[in-house]
C-alpha positions as CSV (number, residue, x, y, z in Angstrom):
1,M,-74.9,19.7,188.8
2,K,-71.4,18.5,189.8
3,A,-68.2,20.7,189.7
4,A,-66.0,19.4,187.0
5,S,-63.5,16.6,187.8
6,G,-60.2,17.5,189.7
7,S,-61.7,20.6,191.4
8,S,-60.4,21.3,195.1
9,D,-62.3,20.9,198.4
10,F,-62.3,24.7,198.4
11,L,-64.3,25.1,195.0
12,A,-66.5,22.2,196.1
13,V,-67.1,24.2,199.4
14,M,-67.8,27.2,197.4
15,A,-69.9,25.7,194.9
16,R,-72.4,24.0,197.4
17,T,-72.9,27.7,198.9
18,S,-73.7,29.0,195.6
19,R,-76.1,26.4,194.7
20,R,-77.7,27.1,197.8
21,R,-77.9,31.1,197.1
22,W,-79.2,30.2,193.8
23,K,-82.1,27.9,194.9
24,K,-83.2,30.6,197.6
25,L,-82.9,33.4,194.6
26,A,-85.0,31.2,192.7
27,V,-87.5,31.0,195.2
28,R,-87.6,34.5,196.3
29,V,-87.4,36.6,193.3
30,P,-89.4,35.4,190.1
31,R,-87.5,35.4,186.8
32,S,-89.7,37.9,185.4
33,E,-88.6,40.4,188.1
34,L,-85.4,40.2,187.4
35,E,-85.9,40.5,183.3
36,A,-88.0,43.5,184.5
37,R,-85.0,44.9,186.6
38,A,-82.5,44.3,184.0
39,R,-84.7,46.0,181.0
40,A,-85.1,48.9,183.0
41,L,-81.3,49.7,183.5
42,P,-79.6,51.3,180.6
43,P,-77.5,49.0,178.1
44,P,-74.4,47.1,180.0
45,L,-71.2,49.2,179.3
46,P,-68.6,47.4,176.8
47,L,-65.3,46.3,177.7
48,R,-63.0,48.5,175.9
49,T,-59.4,47.3,175.9
50,S,-56.3,49.8,175.2
51,A,-54.5,49.6,171.7
52,Q,-51.6,50.0,173.8
53,G,-51.6,46.3,174.6
54,F,-52.6,46.5,178.5
55,D,-55.0,47.3,181.0
56,V,-55.9,46.8,184.4
57,I,-59.3,45.2,186.1
58,A,-59.3,46.8,189.5
59,E,-61.3,44.5,191.8
60,I,-63.3,45.7,195.0
61,K,-63.0,42.7,197.7
62,F,-63.1,43.1,201.2
63,A,-61.8,39.7,202.3
64,S,-60.7,36.5,200.9
65,P,-59.9,33.0,202.5
66,S,-56.0,33.2,202.3
67,S,-55.7,36.9,203.9
68,G,-58.8,37.5,206.0
69,A,-60.4,40.7,206.1
70,L,-58.9,43.4,203.8
71,A,-61.0,46.4,204.8
72,H,-62.0,48.1,208.1
73,E,-66.0,48.1,206.6
74,A,-67.8,46.0,203.7
75,T,-70.5,48.3,203.2
76,V,-72.3,49.4,200.0
77,G,-71.0,52.8,200.5
78,Q,-67.5,51.9,200.5
79,A,-68.1,50.0,197.5
80,A,-69.3,52.9,195.8
81,R,-66.5,55.1,196.6
82,L,-64.1,52.3,195.6
83,A,-66.1,52.2,192.4
84,R,-65.9,56.1,191.7
85,S,-62.1,56.0,192.6
86,Y,-60.9,53.0,190.6
87,S,-62.8,54.4,187.4
88,V,-61.4,57.6,187.7
89,A,-58.0,56.2,188.2
90,G,-57.8,54.4,184.8
91,A,-59.1,50.6,185.4
92,A,-60.8,49.4,182.3
93,A,-62.9,47.7,184.2
94,L,-64.3,46.9,187.9
95,S,-64.5,43.3,189.2
96,V,-67.2,43.1,192.5
97,L,-66.8,40.1,194.8
98,T,-70.4,39.1,195.5
99,E,-69.6,35.9,197.3
100,P,-70.6,36.6,200.9
101,R,-69.3,33.3,202.9
102,R,-65.3,34.0,202.4
103,F,-65.1,37.2,200.6
104,A,-67.8,39.3,202.4
105,G,-69.1,40.4,199.1
106,S,-73.0,41.0,198.4
107,I,-75.2,41.6,195.4
108,A,-75.9,45.1,196.9
109,H,-71.8,46.1,196.4
110,L,-72.5,45.0,193.1
111,C,-75.3,47.6,192.7
112,A,-73.4,50.2,194.3
113,A,-70.4,49.6,192.1
114,S,-72.3,49.7,189.1
115,R,-74.2,52.9,189.6
116,W,-71.2,54.7,190.3
117,S,-68.7,53.3,188.3
118,R,-67.7,54.9,185.0
119,V,-66.5,51.6,183.5
120,P,-67.8,48.1,183.2
121,V,-68.2,46.1,186.0
122,L,-68.0,42.3,186.3
123,R,-69.7,40.0,188.8
124,K,-67.0,37.8,190.4
125,D,-68.6,34.8,192.1
126,F,-68.7,31.2,192.0
127,L,-71.7,31.1,189.6
128,V,-73.5,27.7,189.1
129,D,-76.7,28.6,186.9
130,A,-77.9,31.1,184.5
131,L,-80.2,33.0,186.8
132,Q,-77.3,34.3,188.3
133,V,-76.3,35.5,185.4
134,L,-79.2,37.1,185.3
135,E,-79.6,38.4,188.7
136,A,-75.9,40.1,187.9
137,R,-77.1,41.8,184.8
138,A,-80.5,43.2,187.3
139,A,-77.6,44.5,189.7
140,G,-76.2,46.7,186.8
141,A,-73.3,44.1,186.0
142,S,-71.7,44.2,182.2
143,G,-70.0,41.0,182.7
144,V,-69.6,37.9,184.6
145,L,-66.6,35.8,185.5
146,L,-67.2,31.9,185.1
147,V,-65.1,29.7,186.6
148,L,-64.9,26.6,184.1
149,R,-63.8,24.1,186.9
150,L,-67.2,24.4,188.3
151,L,-69.2,23.9,185.0
152,D,-70.1,21.1,183.2
153,A,-70.9,21.6,179.6
154,A,-74.2,21.8,179.5
155,H,-74.5,24.7,182.4
156,L,-71.6,26.4,181.1
157,D,-72.9,26.8,177.3
158,A,-76.7,27.8,179.4
159,M,-74.7,30.7,181.2
160,L,-72.7,32.0,178.3
161,D,-76.1,31.7,176.4
162,E,-77.8,34.0,178.8
163,A,-74.8,36.3,178.9
164,S,-74.8,36.5,175.5
165,T,-78.9,37.3,175.1
166,L,-78.2,40.2,177.8
167,G,-75.1,41.7,175.9
168,L,-72.6,40.7,178.8
169,F,-69.1,39.7,178.1
170,A,-67.5,36.6,180.4
171,L,-64.1,35.8,181.7
172,L,-63.7,32.3,181.5
173,E,-60.9,31.4,184.7
174,A,-58.7,28.9,184.0
175,F,-56.1,27.3,186.6
176,D,-54.1,24.9,184.4
177,E,-53.4,23.8,180.7
178,R,-56.6,21.4,181.0
179,D,-58.7,24.5,181.5
180,L,-57.1,26.5,178.7
181,E,-57.7,23.9,176.2
182,R,-61.2,23.8,177.2
183,A,-61.4,27.5,177.2
184,A,-59.8,27.8,173.7
185,A,-62.6,25.3,172.3
186,V,-65.2,27.7,173.9
187,V,-63.7,30.6,172.3
188,A,-63.5,29.2,169.0
189,A,-67.0,28.1,169.2
190,R,-68.5,31.5,170.0
191,P,-66.8,34.1,167.9
192,G,-67.8,37.8,168.7
193,Q,-69.2,36.8,172.0
194,G,-67.1,38.9,173.9
195,L,-65.1,36.5,176.0
196,L,-61.6,37.0,177.8
197,V,-59.8,34.0,179.3
198,G,-58.5,34.4,182.6
199,V,-55.4,32.4,184.3
200,N,-55.6,32.2,188.5
201,A,-52.2,31.9,189.6
202,R,-53.8,30.5,193.1
203,D,-53.0,27.0,194.1
204,L,-56.5,25.2,194.9
205,A,-55.0,22.8,197.2
206,T,-53.3,25.5,199.6
207,L,-54.9,28.8,198.2
208,A,-51.0,30.1,198.1
209,V,-50.4,31.8,195.3
210,D,-47.9,30.1,192.5
211,P,-46.0,33.7,191.1
212,A,-44.6,31.4,188.2
213,R,-48.2,30.1,187.0
214,H,-48.8,32.9,184.8
215,R,-45.3,32.7,182.9
216,V,-45.7,28.9,183.1
217,L,-49.0,28.8,181.2
218,A,-48.4,31.5,178.9
219,P,-47.9,29.3,176.0
220,A,-51.2,27.8,176.6
221,L,-53.1,31.0,176.3
222,P,-55.6,30.9,173.5
223,R,-54.9,33.3,170.4
224,G,-57.2,36.0,169.4
225,V,-59.0,36.7,172.6
226,P,-58.0,38.9,175.4
227,C,-56.3,37.1,178.2
228,V,-56.3,37.9,182.1
229,A,-53.5,37.2,184.7
230,E,-55.5,36.6,188.2
231,S,-54.1,36.6,191.6
232,G,-51.3,37.8,193.3
233,L,-50.2,41.0,191.2
234,A,-49.3,43.7,193.5
235,S,-46.4,45.9,191.7
236,P,-45.5,47.6,188.8
237,D,-43.0,45.0,188.0
238,D,-45.9,41.9,188.0
239,A,-47.4,43.9,185.7
240,R,-44.8,44.3,183.7
241,A,-43.8,40.6,183.8
242,V,-47.5,39.4,182.8
243,A,-47.6,42.0,180.0
244,A,-44.0,40.7,178.5
245,A,-45.6,36.9,179.1
246,G,-48.7,37.5,176.5
247,Y,-51.5,39.1,179.1
248,R,-53.4,42.0,177.7
249,L,-55.3,42.6,181.0
250,A,-54.1,42.2,184.9
251,L,-57.2,41.6,187.7
252,V,-55.8,43.4,190.5
253,G,-57.9,42.7,194.1
254,S,-56.1,42.9,197.4
255,A,-52.9,44.9,196.6
256,L,-55.5,47.7,196.1
257,Q,-57.1,47.2,199.7
258,R,-53.4,47.2,200.9
259,A,-51.7,50.0,198.9
260,P,-51.4,53.3,200.6
261,D,-52.7,55.0,197.4
262,A,-54.2,52.5,195.5
263,N,-55.2,55.0,192.4
264,S,-51.4,55.6,191.9
265,L,-51.0,51.7,191.8
266,I,-53.3,51.4,189.4
267,V,-51.7,54.2,187.2
268,E,-48.3,52.7,187.8
269,M,-49.1,49.0,186.9
270,I,-51.0,50.3,183.7
271,A,-48.1,52.2,182.9
272,A,-45.7,49.5,183.2
273,G,-47.7,46.8,181.4
274,R,-48.1,49.0,178.5
275,A,-44.3,49.7,178.5
276,A,-44.0,46.1,178.4
277,A,-46.2,45.7,175.9
278,S,-45.0,47.7,173.6
279,T,-42.0,45.1,173.7
280,R,-43.9,42.4,172.4
281,S,-42.8,40.8,169.0
282,V,-46.2,38.9,168.6
283,A,-49.6,40.2,169.8
284,P,-51.7,37.4,171.7
Protein backbone atom coordinates (compact mmCIF):
# COMPACT_ATOMS: atom_id res chain seq x y z
CA MET A 1 0.00 0.00 0.00
CA LYS A 2 1.23 3.47 -0.89
CA ALA A 3 0.35 6.61 1.01
CA ALA A 4 -2.27 8.72 -0.70
CA SER A 5 -0.97 11.32 -3.13
CA GLY A 6 0.23 14.59 -1.61
CA SER A 7 1.70 12.99 1.52
CA SER A 8 4.83 14.62 2.92
CA ASP A 9 8.20 12.96 3.39
CA PHE A 10 7.45 12.79 7.11
CA LEU A 11 4.25 10.81 6.57
CA ALA A 12 5.97 8.59 4.03
CA VAL A 13 8.68 7.73 6.58
CA MET A 14 6.07 7.08 9.26
CA ALA A 15 4.17 4.82 6.86
CA ARG A 16 7.29 2.81 6.02
CA THR A 17 8.19 2.24 9.65
CA SER A 18 4.59 1.37 10.48
CA ARG A 19 4.52 -1.22 7.70
CA ARG A 20 7.66 -2.79 9.16
CA ARG A 21 6.00 -2.99 12.57
CA TRP A 22 2.85 -4.48 11.04
CA LYS A 23 4.85 -7.16 9.19
CA LYS A 24 6.75 -8.07 12.36
CA LEU A 25 3.47 -8.25 14.26
CA ALA A 26 1.94 -10.54 11.63
CA VAL A 27 4.89 -12.92 11.94
CA ARG A 28 5.25 -12.75 15.72
CA VAL A 29 1.63 -12.94 16.89
CA PRO A 30 -1.05 -15.07 15.21
CA ARG A 31 -4.28 -13.22 14.50
CA SER A 32 -6.11 -15.83 16.55
CA GLU A 33 -4.08 -14.84 19.61
CA LEU A 34 -4.93 -11.17 19.19
CA GLU A 35 -8.59 -12.09 18.76
CA ALA A 36 -8.47 -14.15 21.97
CA ARG A 37 -6.92 -11.25 23.87
CA ALA A 38 -9.60 -8.89 22.57
CA ARG A 39 -12.42 -11.30 23.52
CA ALA A 40 -11.03 -11.61 27.04
CA LEU A 41 -11.39 -7.88 27.67
CA PRO A 42 -14.49 -6.02 28.85
CA PRO A 43 -16.39 -4.31 26.01
CA PRO A 44 -14.85 -1.10 24.64
CA LEU A 45 -15.87 2.03 26.52
CA PRO A 46 -18.10 4.27 24.37
CA LEU A 47 -17.03 7.83 23.68
CA ARG A 48 -19.59 10.10 25.34
CA THR A 49 -19.48 13.78 24.41
CA SER A 50 -21.05 16.42 26.60
CA ALA A 51 -24.38 18.06 25.80
CA GLN A 52 -22.58 21.31 26.66
CA GLY A 53 -20.89 21.16 23.28
CA PHE A 54 -17.19 20.77 24.02
CA ASP A 55 -14.77 18.20 25.44
CA VAL A 56 -11.06 17.54 25.69
CA ILE A 57 -9.19 14.44 24.54
CA ALA A 58 -6.07 14.36 26.71
CA GLU A 59 -3.01 12.85 25.07
CA ILE A 60 -0.23 10.80 26.60
CA LYS A 61 2.79 11.72 24.50
CA PHE A 62 6.38 11.48 25.67
CA ALA A 63 8.14 12.97 22.62
CA SER A 64 7.44 14.59 19.28
CA PRO A 65 9.46 15.22 16.11
CA SER A 66 9.08 18.99 16.45
CA SER A 67 9.76 19.29 20.20
CA GLY A 68 11.93 16.32 21.09
CA ALA A 69 11.54 14.75 24.52
CA LEU A 70 8.54 15.99 26.47
CA ALA A 71 9.03 13.95 29.63
CA HIS A 72 11.88 12.74 31.82
CA GLU A 73 10.58 9.20 31.55
CA ALA A 74 8.55 7.30 28.98
CA THR A 75 7.59 4.34 31.12
CA VAL A 76 4.56 2.11 31.51
CA GLY A 77 4.15 3.40 35.06
CA GLN A 78 4.09 7.00 33.91
CA ALA A 79 1.52 6.18 31.22
CA ALA A 80 -0.69 4.60 33.88
CA ARG A 81 -0.33 7.57 36.23
CA LEU A 82 -1.20 10.06 33.51
CA ALA A 83 -4.17 7.99 32.35
CA ARG A 84 -5.64 7.90 35.83
CA SER A 85 -4.96 11.61 36.40
CA TYR A 86 -6.30 12.89 33.08
CA SER A 87 -9.46 10.81 33.22
CA VAL A 88 -10.21 12.01 36.75
CA ALA A 89 -9.69 15.62 35.59
CA GLY A 90 -12.62 15.33 33.19
CA ALA A 91 -11.17 14.38 29.81
CA ALA A 92 -13.79 12.68 27.64
CA ALA A 93 -11.15 10.32 26.24
CA LEU A 94 -7.43 9.72 26.23
CA SER A 95 -5.12 9.49 23.23
CA VAL A 96 -2.00 7.35 23.57
CA LEU A 97 0.91 7.55 21.12
CA THR A 98 2.21 4.10 20.26
CA GLU A 99 4.72 5.11 17.55
CA PRO A 100 8.18 4.27 18.95
CA ARG A 101 10.64 5.91 16.57
CA ARG A 102 9.72 9.60 16.77
CA PHE A 103 7.18 9.70 19.60
CA ALA A 104 8.73 7.34 22.19
CA GLY A 105 5.45 5.42 22.34
CA SER A 106 4.63 1.76 22.70
CA ILE A 107 1.77 -0.72 22.85
CA ALA A 108 2.72 -1.23 26.50
CA HIS A 109 1.80 2.42 27.18
CA LEU A 110 -1.59 1.78 25.57
CA CYS A 111 -2.16 -1.32 27.68
CA ALA A 112 -1.31 0.53 30.89
CA ALA A 113 -3.42 3.57 30.05
CA SER A 114 -6.40 1.40 29.12
CA ARG A 115 -6.22 -0.44 32.43
CA TRP A 116 -6.12 2.73 34.52
CA SER A 117 -8.37 5.08 32.57
CA ARG A 118 -11.99 5.71 33.48
CA VAL A 119 -12.72 6.92 29.92
CA PRO A 120 -12.15 5.41 26.46
CA VAL A 121 -8.60 5.31 25.14
CA LEU A 122 -7.66 6.02 21.53
CA ARG A 123 -4.63 4.48 19.86
CA LYS A 124 -2.80 7.27 18.01
CA ASP A 125 -0.31 6.02 15.46
CA PHE A 126 0.32 5.84 11.72
CA LEU A 127 -1.68 2.67 11.21
CA VAL A 128 -1.56 1.01 7.80
CA ASP A 129 -3.34 -2.34 8.19
CA ALA A 130 -6.45 -3.78 9.82
CA LEU A 131 -4.29 -6.11 11.95
CA GLN A 132 -3.02 -3.03 13.80
CA VAL A 133 -6.62 -2.09 14.61
CA LEU A 134 -7.09 -5.53 16.15
CA GLU A 135 -3.78 -5.09 18.00
CA ALA A 136 -5.12 -1.82 19.43
CA ARG A 137 -8.27 -3.53 20.71
CA ALA A 138 -6.25 -6.41 22.17
CA ALA A 139 -4.30 -3.79 24.12
CA GLY A 140 -7.50 -2.31 25.52
CA ALA A 141 -8.17 0.56 23.13
CA SER A 142 -11.71 1.76 22.52
CA GLY A 143 -10.78 3.76 19.42
CA VAL A 144 -8.16 4.27 16.73
CA LEU A 145 -6.87 7.24 14.79
CA LEU A 146 -6.64 6.78 11.02
CA VAL A 147 -4.62 9.27 8.97
CA LEU A 148 -6.52 9.68 5.71
CA ARG A 149 -3.38 10.68 3.77
CA LEU A 150 -1.79 7.32 4.50
CA LEU A 151 -4.64 5.08 3.37
CA ASP A 152 -6.07 4.23 -0.02
CA ALA A 153 -9.77 3.40 -0.24
CA ALA A 154 -9.33 -0.36 0.12
CA HIS A 155 -7.17 -0.18 3.23
CA LEU A 156 -9.32 2.48 4.84
CA ASP A 157 -12.46 0.41 4.28
CA ALA A 158 -10.80 -2.71 5.70
CA MET A 159 -9.62 -0.85 8.79
CA LEU A 160 -13.01 0.76 9.37
CA ASP A 161 -14.69 -2.62 8.93
CA GLU A 162 -12.33 -4.06 11.55
CA ALA A 163 -13.06 -1.17 13.90
CA SER A 164 -16.80 -1.64 13.44
CA THR A 165 -16.59 -5.38 14.13
CA LEU A 166 -14.62 -4.72 17.31
CA GLY A 167 -16.89 -1.91 18.50
CA LEU A 168 -14.22 0.79 18.24
CA PHE A 169 -14.75 4.41 17.33
CA ALA A 170 -12.43 5.91 14.71
CA LEU A 171 -10.98 9.40 14.41
CA LEU A 172 -10.38 10.27 10.75
CA GLU A 173 -7.48 12.73 10.63
CA ALA A 174 -7.47 15.41 7.94
CA PHE A 175 -4.97 18.11 7.02
CA ASP A 176 -6.73 20.06 4.28
CA GLU A 177 -10.00 20.51 2.41
CA ARG A 178 -9.35 17.53 0.16
CA ASP A 179 -8.98 15.30 3.21
CA LEU A 180 -12.17 16.76 4.68
CA GLU A 181 -14.11 16.03 1.49
CA ARG A 182 -12.97 12.44 1.72
CA ALA A 183 -13.86 12.28 5.40
CA ALA A 184 -17.35 13.61 4.68
CA ALA A 185 -17.89 10.89 2.08
CA VAL A 186 -16.76 8.19 4.53
CA VAL A 187 -19.05 9.54 7.26
CA ALA A 188 -22.01 9.60 4.85
CA ALA A 189 -21.32 6.02 3.78
CA ARG A 190 -21.06 4.71 7.38
CA PRO A 191 -23.89 6.22 9.41
CA GLY A 192 -23.94 5.19 13.02
CA GLN A 193 -20.43 3.71 13.11
CA GLY A 194 -19.07 6.15 15.67
CA LEU A 195 -16.77 8.25 13.51
CA LEU A 196 -15.09 11.52 14.37
CA VAL A 197 -13.26 13.86 12.01
CA GLY A 198 -10.12 15.65 13.14
CA VAL A 199 -8.26 18.60 11.65
CA ASN A 200 -4.55 18.59 12.37
CA ALA A 201 -3.09 22.10 12.19
CA ARG A 202 0.46 20.89 11.67
CA ASP A 203 2.20 21.73 8.41
CA LEU A 204 3.45 18.40 7.06
CA ALA A 205 6.35 20.00 5.20
CA THR A 206 7.84 21.90 8.15
CA LEU A 207 6.10 20.19 11.10
CA ALA A 208 5.29 23.66 12.41
CA VAL A 209 1.78 24.36 13.66
CA ASP A 210 -0.33 26.81 11.67
CA PRO A 211 -2.65 28.33 14.30
CA ALA A 212 -5.05 29.62 11.64
CA ARG A 213 -5.69 26.23 10.03
CA HIS A 214 -8.49 25.21 12.39
CA ARG A 215 -10.39 28.42 11.67
CA VAL A 216 -9.70 28.38 7.92
CA LEU A 217 -10.89 24.80 7.52
CA ALA A 218 -13.90 25.10 9.85
CA PRO A 219 -16.36 25.87 7.01
CA ALA A 220 -15.39 22.56 5.37
CA LEU A 221 -16.05 20.43 8.47
CA PRO A 222 -18.53 17.60 7.79
CA ARG A 223 -21.94 18.11 9.36
CA GLY A 224 -23.54 15.69 11.74
CA VAL A 225 -20.31 14.28 13.17
CA PRO A 226 -18.17 15.46 16.12
CA CYS A 227 -15.09 17.28 14.84
CA VAL A 228 -11.80 17.45 16.70
CA ALA A 229 -9.20 20.22 16.63
CA GLU A 230 -5.69 18.76 16.81
CA SER A 231 -2.19 20.24 17.36
CA GLY A 232 -1.16 23.58 18.76
CA LEU A 233 -3.80 23.81 21.48
CA ALA A 234 -2.23 24.97 24.72
CA SER A 235 -4.55 27.36 26.58
CA PRO A 236 -8.15 28.12 27.47
CA ASP A 237 -8.09 30.80 24.77
CA ASP A 238 -7.17 28.15 22.20
CA ALA A 239 -10.06 25.97 23.36
CA ARG A 240 -12.43 28.93 23.20
CA ALA A 241 -11.36 29.72 19.63
CA VAL A 242 -11.81 26.22 18.22
CA ALA A 243 -15.12 25.74 20.04
CA ALA A 244 -16.40 29.00 18.58
CA ALA A 245 -15.31 27.78 15.13
CA GLY A 246 -17.48 24.66 15.47
CA TYR A 247 -15.20 21.95 16.87
CA ARG A 248 -16.77 19.72 19.51
CA LEU A 249 -13.49 18.40 20.91
CA ALA A 250 -9.86 19.44 21.25
CA LEU A 251 -7.02 16.93 21.35
CA VAL A 252 -4.37 18.33 23.69
CA GLY A 253 -0.97 16.69 23.96
CA SER A 254 2.33 18.54 24.37
CA ALA A 255 0.79 21.32 26.45
CA LEU A 256 -0.23 18.85 29.14
CA GLN A 257 3.31 17.52 29.46
CA ARG A 258 4.63 21.06 29.79
CA ALA A 259 1.96 22.42 32.12
CA PRO A 260 2.79 22.90 35.81
CA ASP A 261 -0.68 21.51 36.59
CA ALA A 262 -2.02 19.46 33.70
CA ASN A 263 -5.30 18.64 35.44
CA SER A 264 -6.09 22.30 35.99
CA LEU A 265 -5.34 23.02 32.34
CA ILE A 266 -7.80 20.31 31.27
CA VAL A 267 -10.51 21.76 33.53
CA GLU A 268 -9.88 25.32 32.30
CA MET A 269 -9.88 24.35 28.62
CA ILE A 270 -13.13 22.42 29.00
CA ALA A 271 -14.78 25.36 30.73
CA ALA A 272 -13.58 27.85 28.13
CA GLY A 273 -14.64 25.65 25.24
CA ARG A 274 -18.11 25.05 26.69
CA ALA A 275 -18.59 28.76 27.30
CA ALA A 276 -17.82 29.44 23.65
CA ALA A 277 -19.93 26.52 22.46
CA SER A 278 -22.94 27.92 24.27
CA THR A 279 -22.81 31.00 22.05
CA ARG A 280 -22.73 29.11 18.75
CA SER A 281 -25.87 29.87 16.79
CA VAL A 282 -25.74 26.60 14.86
CA ALA A 283 -24.25 23.38 16.24
CA PRO A 284 -21.91 21.52 13.86
